[in-house]
C-alpha positions in Angstrom: -44.8 2.1 144.8 -43.9 5.6 145.9 -40.6 6.8 146.9 -41.7 7.2 150.5 -43.2 3.9 150.8 -39.8 2.4 149.5 -38.0 4.2 152.2 -40.4 2.8 154.8 -39.8 -0.7 153.5 -36.0 -0.2 153.8 -36.3 0.9 157.3 -38.4 -2.1 158.3 -35.6 -4.7 157.4 -33.0 -6.3 159.4 -30.9 -3.3 159.7 -33.8 -1.2 161.3 -32.9 -2.2 164.8 -29.5 -0.4 164.5 -31.3 2.8 164.0 -33.8 2.4 166.9 -31.8 2.5 170.2 -34.9 3.9 172.0 -36.2 0.3 172.2 -33.6 -0.2 175.0 -35.5 2.2 177.2 -38.8 0.5 176.9 -37.7 -3.2 177.0 -40.7 -5.3 177.8 -38.9 -7.5 180.3 -36.6 -5.4 182.5 -35.2 -8.5 184.1 -33.2 -8.9 180.9 -30.9 -6.0 182.0 -29.1 -8.3 184.4 -30.4 -11.7 183.4 -28.7 -11.6 179.9 -25.2 -10.9 181.4 -25.8 -13.5 184.0 -26.8 -16.1 181.4 -23.6 -15.3 179.4 -21.4 -15.6 182.4 -23.0 -18.9 183.5 -22.8 -20.4 180.0 -19.0 -19.6 179.8 -18.2 -20.9 183.3 -20.1 -24.1 182.5 -18.3 -24.6 179.2 -14.8 -23.4 180.0 -14.6 -23.7 183.7 -12.4 -26.8 183.7 -9.5 -24.9 182.0 -8.8 -23.5 185.5 -7.2 -26.9 186.4 -5.0 -27.2 183.3 -1.2 -27.1 183.2 1.3 -25.1 181.2 2.1 -26.5 177.8 5.4 -26.4 175.8 3.5 -24.5 173.0 5.0 -21.1 173.7 4.0 -21.1 177.5 7.6 -22.0 178.3 9.0 -19.2 176.0 6.6 -16.5 177.1 5.9 -17.4 180.8 7.4 -20.3 182.6 11.0 -19.9 181.5 10.9 -16.1 180.6 13.9 -14.6 182.5 12.0 -11.4 183.0 9.2 -13.1 184.8 11.3 -15.6 186.8 11.4 -13.9 189.2 9.3 -10.9 188.2 11.5 -7.9 188.9 10.9 -4.2 188.1 13.9 -4.4 185.7 12.2 -7.3 183.9 9.0 -5.4 183.5 10.8 -2.3 182.2 12.5 -4.5 179.6 9.3 -5.4 178.0 8.5 -1.7 177.4 12.0 -0.8 176.2 12.4 -3.4 173.5 10.7 -6.3 171.7 10.9 -9.8 173.4 11.2 -12.8 171.1 10.5 -10.6 168.1 7.2 -9.4 169.4 6.5 -5.9 171.0 3.5 -6.8 173.1 4.4 -5.0 176.4 1.0 -4.9 177.7 0.5 -8.6 177.5 3.9 -9.2 179.1 2.8 -6.7 181.9 -0.2 -8.9 182.5 1.9 -12.1 182.7 4.3 -10.2 185.0 1.5 -9.3 187.4 0.1 -12.8 187.4 3.7 -14.2 187.9 3.9 -12.1 191.1 0.7 -13.7 192.3 1.4 -17.2 191.1 5.0 -17.7 192.3 5.3 -20.9 194.5 7.8 -21.8 197.1 9.0 -25.1 195.4 9.3 -25.8 191.7 7.6 -28.7 190.0 9.4 -31.6 188.3 10.0 -29.4 185.3 11.6 -26.7 187.3 8.5 -24.3 187.0 8.0 -21.9 189.8 4.6 -20.6 188.7 1.2 -21.9 189.5 -0.6 -22.5 186.1 -4.1 -22.2 187.6 -3.7 -18.5 188.2 -3.0 -17.9 184.6 -5.9 -20.1 183.4 -8.3 -18.3 185.7 -7.2 -15.0 184.4 -7.8 -16.1 180.8 -11.3 -17.3 181.7 -12.0 -13.9 183.4 -10.7 -12.1 180.3 -12.9 -14.1 178.0 -16.0 -13.3 180.2 -15.2 -9.6 180.1 -14.7 -9.7 176.3 -18.1 -11.4 175.7 -19.9 -9.0 178.1 -18.5 -6.1 176.1 -19.6 -7.8 172.8 -23.1 -8.1 174.3 -23.2 -4.4 175.0 -21.9 -3.6 171.6 -24.4 -5.8 169.9 -27.1 -4.4 172.2 -26.3 -0.9 171.0 -26.4 -1.9 167.3 -29.5 -4.1 167.4 -31.5 -2.3 170.1 -32.6 -5.7 171.6 -31.3 -7.6 174.6 -32.0 -11.2 173.6 -30.8 -10.8 170.0 -27.6 -9.3 171.4 -27.4 -12.2 173.8 -27.7 -14.7 171.0 -24.7 -13.0 169.1 -22.6 -12.8 172.4 -23.2 -16.5 173.2 -22.1 -17.4 169.7 -18.9 -15.5 170.2 -18.5 -17.0 173.7 -19.1 -20.6 173.0 -17.9 -21.3 169.5 -15.2 -24.0 169.5 -12.8 -21.8 167.6 -12.5 -19.7 170.7 -11.1 -22.6 172.7 -7.5 -22.1 171.8 -7.3 -18.5 173.0 -9.1 -19.4 176.3 -7.5 -22.7 177.1 -3.9 -21.7 176.3 -1.9 -19.6 178.8 -0.2 -17.8 175.9 -3.6 -17.1 174.5 -3.9 -14.2 177.0 -2.6 -11.9 174.5 -5.4 -12.7 172.1 -8.0 -12.3 175.0 -6.4 -9.1 176.2 -6.3 -7.6 172.7 -9.8 -8.8 172.1 -11.1 -7.1 175.3 -9.4 -3.8 174.5 -10.5 -4.0 170.8 -14.1 -4.6 171.8 -14.0 -1.7 174.3 -12.7 0.5 171.6 -15.5 -0.4 169.2 -18.2 -0.1 171.9 -17.0 3.4 172.9 -16.7 4.4 169.2 -20.2 3.3 168.6 -21.4 5.5 171.6 -19.4 8.3 170.1 -20.8 7.9 166.5 -24.4 7.5 167.6 -24.1 11.0 169.1 -24.1 12.5 165.5 -26.7 10.3 163.9 -28.9 11.8 161.2 -31.9 13.8 162.4 -30.5 14.8 165.8 -31.5 18.4 166.8 -28.9 21.1 167.2 -29.5 21.5 171.0 -29.0 17.7 171.3 -25.7 18.0 169.5 -24.5 20.6 172.0 -25.6 18.7 175.1 -23.9 15.4 173.8 -20.8 17.1 172.7 -18.7 16.5 175.9 -19.8 13.0 176.3 -19.1 12.2 172.7 -15.5 13.6 173.0 -15.0 11.4 176.1 -16.3 8.3 174.3 -13.9 9.0 171.5 -10.9 9.6 173.7 -11.8 6.3 175.5 -12.0 4.5 172.3 -8.8 5.8 171.1 -6.9 4.9 174.3 -8.4 1.4 174.2 -7.3 1.0 170.6 -3.6 1.9 171.4 -3.7 -0.5 174.4 -5.1 -3.3 172.2 -2.2 -2.8 169.8 0.2 -2.9 172.8 -1.4 -6.2 173.8 -1.1 -7.7 170.2 -0.3 -5.9 167.0 -3.2 -7.5 165.1 -5.5 -4.9 166.6 -4.2 -2.6 163.8 -7.3 -3.7 161.8 -9.7 -2.5 164.3 -10.2 0.8 162.4 -11.5 -1.3 159.5 -14.1 -3.0 161.7 -15.1 0.6 163.0 -15.6 1.8 159.4 -17.8 -1.2 158.6 -20.0 -0.6 161.6 -20.1 3.2 161.2 -20.7 3.4 157.4 -22.9 0.3 156.9 -24.8 -0.1 160.1 -25.0 3.4 161.7 -25.2 4.8 158.1 -23.2 7.9 158.9 -22.0 10.1 155.9 -18.5 8.9 154.7 -17.1 12.3 155.5 -17.9 12.0 159.2 -16.6 8.5 159.2 -13.3 9.6 157.6 -12.8 12.4 160.1 -13.2 10.1 163.0 -11.1 7.2 161.5 -8.1 9.1 160.1 -6.4 9.5 163.5 -6.9 5.8 164.0 -5.3 5.0 160.6 -2.2 7.0 161.6 -1.9 5.2 164.8 -2.4 1.9 163.3 0.3 2.7 160.7 2.8 3.5 163.5 2.1 0.3 165.3 2.3 -1.7 162.0 5.8 -0.3 161.5 6.8 -1.3 165.0 5.4 -4.8 164.4 7.4 -5.2 161.2 10.6 -4.0 162.9 10.0 -6.4 165.8 9.4 -9.5 163.7 11.2 -9.1 160.3 10.6 -11.8 157.7 13.3 -12.1 155.1 12.5 -12.2 151.4 13.5 -15.9 151.2 10.9 -16.7 153.8 8.1 -14.7 152.2 7.5 -16.8 149.2 6.4 -15.6 145.8 4.3 -12.5 145.7 1.9 -13.9 143.2 1.0 -16.7 145.7 0.0 -14.3 148.5 -3.6 -13.9 147.4 -4.1 -17.6 146.9 -2.7 -18.3 150.4 -5.0 -15.7 151.8 -8.2 -17.1 150.1 -7.3 -20.5 151.2 -7.0 -19.4 154.7 -10.5 -17.6 154.5 -12.0 -20.8 153.1 -10.5 -22.8 155.9 -11.9 -20.5 158.6 -15.3 -20.5 157.0 -15.4 -24.3 157.0 -14.4 -24.4 160.6 -16.9 -21.8 161.4 -19.7 -23.9 160.1 -18.4 -27.2 161.1 -15.9 -26.8 164.0 -14.7 -30.3 164.3 -11.1 -31.8 164.1 -9.7 -28.6 165.6 -6.1 -28.8 166.5 -3.1 -26.7 167.9 -1.2 -27.2 164.7 -2.7 -27.9 161.3 -0.9 -29.4 158.3 -1.2 -26.1 156.5 2.1 -24.6 155.9 2.7 -22.2 153.0 4.5 -25.0 151.2 1.7 -27.5 151.7 -1.0 -24.9 150.6 0.8 -24.1 147.4 1.5 -27.7 146.7 -2.2 -28.5 146.9 -3.8 -29.2 143.4 -7.0 -27.3 144.6 -5.2 -24.1 145.5 -6.8 -22.2 142.7 -10.4 -23.4 143.7 -10.3 -23.2 147.6 -10.6 -19.4 147.6 -13.8 -19.4 145.3 -16.2 -19.6 148.2 -14.9 -16.7 150.3 -14.7 -14.6 147.1 -18.2 -15.4 146.1 -19.5 -14.6 149.6 -17.6 -11.4 149.4 -19.2 -10.5 146.1 -22.7 -11.3 147.4 -22.2 -9.3 150.6 -21.1 -6.3 148.6 -23.9 -6.6 146.1 -26.5 -6.6 149.0 -24.8 -3.9 151.2 -27.8 -1.6 150.9 -30.5 -4.2 151.4 -28.6 -6.2 154.1 -25.9 -3.9 155.4 -25.4 -6.2 158.5 -24.2 -9.0 156.2 -21.7 -6.8 154.4 -20.4 -5.4 157.8 -20.3 -9.0 159.3 -18.1 -10.1 156.3 -15.7 -7.2 156.5 -15.4 -7.6 160.3 -14.6 -11.3 159.9 -12.0 -10.7 157.2 -10.5 -7.7 159.0 -10.1 -9.8 162.2 -7.8 -12.3 160.5 -6.3 -9.8 157.9 -2.9 -9.6 159.5 -2.3 -13.3 159.5 -4.0 -14.3 156.2 -0.7 -14.4 154.4 -0.9 -11.3 152.3 1.9 -10.0 154.4 4.3 -12.7 155.5 4.4 -13.7 159.1 6.7 -16.0 161.1 4.2 -18.8 162.0 3.2 -19.5 158.4 6.4 -21.6 158.2 4.4 -24.0 160.4 0.8 -23.2 159.4 -1.0 -20.5 157.6 -4.0 -21.0 159.9 -4.8 -21.1 163.6 -7.9 -21.2 165.6 -6.8 -18.2 167.8 -6.5 -15.9 164.8 -10.3 -15.8 164.6 -10.9 -14.5 168.1 -11.7 -10.9 167.3 -13.1 -11.8 163.8 -15.7 -13.8 165.5 -17.5 -10.5 166.0 -18.6 -10.6 162.5 -20.7 -13.9 162.6 -21.9 -12.8 166.0 -23.2 -9.5 164.6 -24.9 -11.3 161.8 -26.7 -13.7 164.1 -27.8 -10.9 166.4 -29.3 -8.9 163.5 -31.2 -12.0 162.1 -32.6 -12.6 165.7 -33.5 -8.9 166.0 -35.3 -9.0 162.7 -37.4 -11.9 163.6 -38.4 -10.1 166.9 -39.2 -6.9 165.0 -41.4 -8.7 162.4 -43.4 -10.4 165.1 -43.4 -13.7 163.6 -43.9 -15.9 166.7 -44.0 -19.3 164.9 -40.8 -18.6 162.9 -39.1 -17.0 165.9 -39.8 -20.1 168.0 -38.4 -22.5 165.3 -35.4 -20.4 164.6 -34.8 -19.8 168.4 -35.1 -23.4 169.1 -32.6 -24.3 166.3 -30.2 -21.7 167.2 -30.3 -22.7 170.9 -29.6 -26.3 169.8 -26.7 -25.1 167.7 -25.4 -23.2 170.7 -25.6 -26.3 172.9 -23.8 -28.3 170.3 -21.0 -25.8 170.1 -20.8 -25.7 173.9 -20.4 -29.5 174.0 -17.8 -29.4 171.3 -15.9 -26.5 173.1 -16.0 -28.5 176.4 -14.5 -31.5 174.6 -11.9 -29.4 172.8 -10.7 -27.7 175.9 -9.8 -30.9 177.5 -7.1 -31.5 174.9 -5.3 -28.4 176.1 -4.8 -29.9 179.6 -1.1 -30.4 179.1 1.6 -30.8 176.5 1.3 -34.6 176.1 -2.5 -34.5 175.8 -2.4 -31.5 173.4 0.1 -33.0 170.9 -1.1 -36.5 171.2 -4.4 -35.1 169.9 -2.6 -33.4 167.0 -1.0 -36.7 166.0 -4.4 -38.4 166.2 -5.6 -36.0 163.6 -2.4 -35.8 161.6 0.0 -38.7 162.3 2.7 -37.0 160.0 2.9 -33.8 162.1 6.6 -33.2 162.9 5.9 -30.2 165.1 3.8 -32.4 167.4 6.6 -35.0 167.6 9.1 -32.3 168.5 6.9 -30.8 171.1 6.4 -34.2 172.6 10.1 -34.8 172.7 10.6 -31.4 174.3 7.9 -32.4 177.0 9.8 -35.6 177.6 13.1 -33.8 178.0 11.6 -31.5 180.5 10.4 -34.2 182.7 13.6 -36.2 182.5 12.8 -38.8 179.9 15.6 -38.4 177.3 15.2 -41.9 175.8 11.5 -41.2 175.0 12.5 -37.7 173.8 15.0 -39.3 171.3 12.3 -41.5 169.8 10.0 -38.6 169.3 12.6 -36.2 168.0 14.1 -38.7 165.6 10.6 -39.2 164.1 10.4 -35.4 163.8 13.6 -35.3 161.9 12.5 -38.1 159.6 9.3 -36.2 158.7 10.8 -32.8 158.3 14.7 -32.7 158.4 14.8 -29.1 157.3 13.2 -27.8 160.4 16.0 -26.7 162.8 14.2 -27.3 166.0 13.7 -31.0 165.1 17.5 -31.6 164.7 18.3 -29.5 167.8 15.8 -31.4 170.0 17.2 -34.8 168.8 20.7 -33.5 169.6 19.8 -32.4 173.1 18.1 -35.8 173.7 21.2 -37.8 172.5 23.3 -35.4 174.6 21.5 -36.3 177.8 21.7 -40.0 176.9 25.5 -39.6 176.7 25.7 -40.3 172.9 27.8 -37.4 172.3 29.0 -38.3 168.8 25.6 -38.7 167.5 24.6 -35.4 169.2 27.4 -33.5 167.6 26.5 -35.0 164.2 22.9 -33.7 164.6 24.0 -30.2 165.7 26.4 -30.1 162.9 23.7 -30.9 160.3 21.6 -28.0 161.6 24.5 -25.6 161.6 25.4 -26.4 158.0 21.7 -25.8 156.9 21.3 -22.9 159.2 24.6 -21.1 159.9 22.9 -18.4 162.1 21.0 -20.7 164.4 22.6 -19.7 167.7 21.1 -22.6 169.7 22.7 -25.2 167.3 26.0 -23.2 167.3 26.1 -23.3 171.2 25.3 -26.9 171.5 27.8 -27.9 168.9 30.4 -25.9 170.8 29.5 -28.0 173.9 30.3 -31.2 172.0 33.5 -29.9 170.5 34.6 -28.9 173.9 34.0 -32.4 175.2 36.0 -33.8 172.3 39.0 -31.5 173.2 38.5 -29.0 170.4 38.2 -26.0 172.8 39.4 -23.4 170.5 37.0 -24.3 167.8 34.3 -24.4 170.6 35.1 -20.9 171.7 35.0 -19.6 168.1 31.5 -21.0 167.8 30.4 -19.3 171.0 31.7 -16.0 169.9 30.0 -16.3 166.5 26.7 -17.1 168.3 27.1 -14.0 170.5 27.8 -11.9 167.4 24.7 -13.2 165.8 22.5 -12.9 168.9 24.1 -10.8 171.8 21.1 -11.2 173.9 21.5 -15.1 173.9 22.5 -15.9 177.5 23.3 -19.5 177.0 26.2 -18.6 174.6 27.6 -16.2 177.1 27.5 -19.0 179.8 29.1 -21.5 177.5 31.9 -19.1 176.5 32.5 -18.2 180.1 32.8 -21.9 181.0 35.2 -22.6 178.2 37.4 -19.7 178.9 37.5 -20.5 182.6 38.7 -24.0 181.6 41.7 -22.3 179.9 42.3 -20.2 183.0 41.3 -17.0 181.1 39.4 -15.8 184.1 39.5 -12.1 183.3 37.8 -12.8 179.9 35.4 -15.3 181.4 34.1 -12.9 184.2 32.1 -10.4 181.9 30.6 -13.3 179.9 29.3 -15.1 183.0 28.0 -11.9 184.4 26.2 -11.1 181.2 24.6 -14.6 181.2 23.2 -13.9 184.7 22.0 -10.4 183.6 20.2 -11.7 180.5 18.6 -14.8 182.3 18.7 -14.7 186.1 16.1 -17.5 186.3 18.5 -20.4 185.2 20.5 -21.9 187.9 23.4 -22.9 185.6 24.0 -19.2 184.9 24.5 -18.4 188.6 26.6 -21.5 189.0 29.0 -20.6 186.2 29.2 -17.1 187.5 30.0 -18.3 191.0 32.7 -20.5 189.6 34.3 -17.6 187.7 34.1 -15.4 190.8 35.7 -18.0 192.9 38.5 -18.4 190.4 39.2 -14.7 190.6 39.3 -14.7 194.4 35.9 -13.2 195.1 34.8 -16.0 197.3 32.0 -14.2 199.1 30.4 -13.2 195.9 30.8 -16.7 194.5 29.1 -18.2 197.6 26.2 -16.0 197.0 25.8 -17.0 193.4 26.0 -20.7 194.5 23.3 -20.1 197.0 21.1 -18.5 194.4 21.7 -21.4 192.0 20.9 -24.0 194.8 17.6 -22.0 195.6 16.6 -22.0 191.9 17.4 -25.8 191.4 18.7 -27.8 194.3 19.6 -30.5 191.9 22.0 -28.5 189.7 25.0 -30.2 188.3 28.2 -30.2 190.2 30.7 -27.5 189.2 33.1 -30.0 187.7 30.5 -31.1 185.1 31.2 -30.4 181.5 29.2 -27.6 179.8 25.4 -28.5 179.8 23.0 -28.5 177.0 21.1 -25.5 175.6 17.4 -26.0 175.4 15.6 -24.9 172.3 12.0 -23.7 171.8 10.0 -26.6 170.2 9.3 -24.5 167.1 
């Protein structure tokens, strides 16, 4: 075989479509220009439409949205705070800005039984629309790379309908994954438009004519990349995805790839530093360095398994760092992804799409594989939502396989493969529709987790938090006690049990639970503040004041400690000291009626009756059933995890 014939054979393979964009201009069925996007939208709405009627869950929706003081009510000062500093150890100001805008639209006149002033349907509709937008951009990206509408449609539908995508779409807090995904895909789409403008063989006059457009595409891609990182820091791996597409599929010279990517690398490094500063993980939490590759390989094996057989999906998996390392198969679970990686690299010239797909999939989950410690791995090293952007890899692989079948003009094989793929998509759609129903509310969600893992303490703790929110402390105590029995070392379990016992009036038992948490975790401000409440009830006011001051020293931005300290100081007639603490509690969290009530009591004690009446009115407007001013200090809620 001659060298020229070898080249001809190489160009006729699966990767050929990526170098033949002119096919788009002579599509045999022009209806596909609008029919394909319409099909994608209809498939998504048919599968995920019911999420628009779902409720909020306790699984971080309370933390980020429903009880976020900067969103309840959504003020300009609250919006500015998201951009000035990290909130809850995450600097994702663009996502919080999106929630802020939705909160302005979703505000209702009367809160529900849990004291929530926001309409959850608005947030779920926004998630669905974002997912539709992401999938349409994925289709455009795959269409550019394969040169074929229906092959790109197949890849986009896999991205849209795979059950692993349910968590991001059906969960209000998943908006940050969707927004990051949309902006990341826009960045890659614009980058491909930029990179194709300098493909090999382009004439000099064509280079000059396309120069301005290319610069605009690169600028748009860079802006979208930075916005994606402001939505979620995991977008720092988008440059790796761009390299895989540019080098392996577009086949540009590595020097050109490097020139385009280096600015992105510096941007990603800056945002990586911001993310590390916002969410520090101590050396004690990080685990042994030698175990990091094993944890990462195990996580990849888990995702590959769920990619091929997406059943028994859950919001929380029994897959913490300790559980992974305790597994006798830890040294074997990573062999499959490692073997696939070796194969992909070995065939990078003959099947560049496969190598690119593998790199994209790994890059999508790289920040949360465990190579670098992250906070959630204390609960689980894996989560469905982590795969959202990485799903572009399998989608790209499917699109290239379908494009190859079309280019080879094998009608019989194409029909069989097409029918099998359509059947697989239908099965995925059915599984996704079933999975999204489990995300309807907290009780349904965590009951499902317990169906799959009856020993999941996080599920019991969240069920207890849900029961507390809806005024069922007796049920909450049962769930929380079970959580403590299963995992006594997790602080949120003991705190939730203590709060349930508090509300049942069993204060001695509550104090015992809070004390256990404080002894094991001296810097836990929620446990410290609740223990202070119990000590005050027992007459140990000075000790309670000391605990509150310690909590404020550890976490100055914790409003409940300021409110509790103000209440205790007021009880000792130290009105001058109580006033700034009460004011600070209101400043930090104006959405809590108890903060305004305490501030009003302090103002009244200092003779500012008109200001006090105003605070009482605000407290009543927020929660007409707020406790009387003569009540003892109230409990301090804790996030479920």
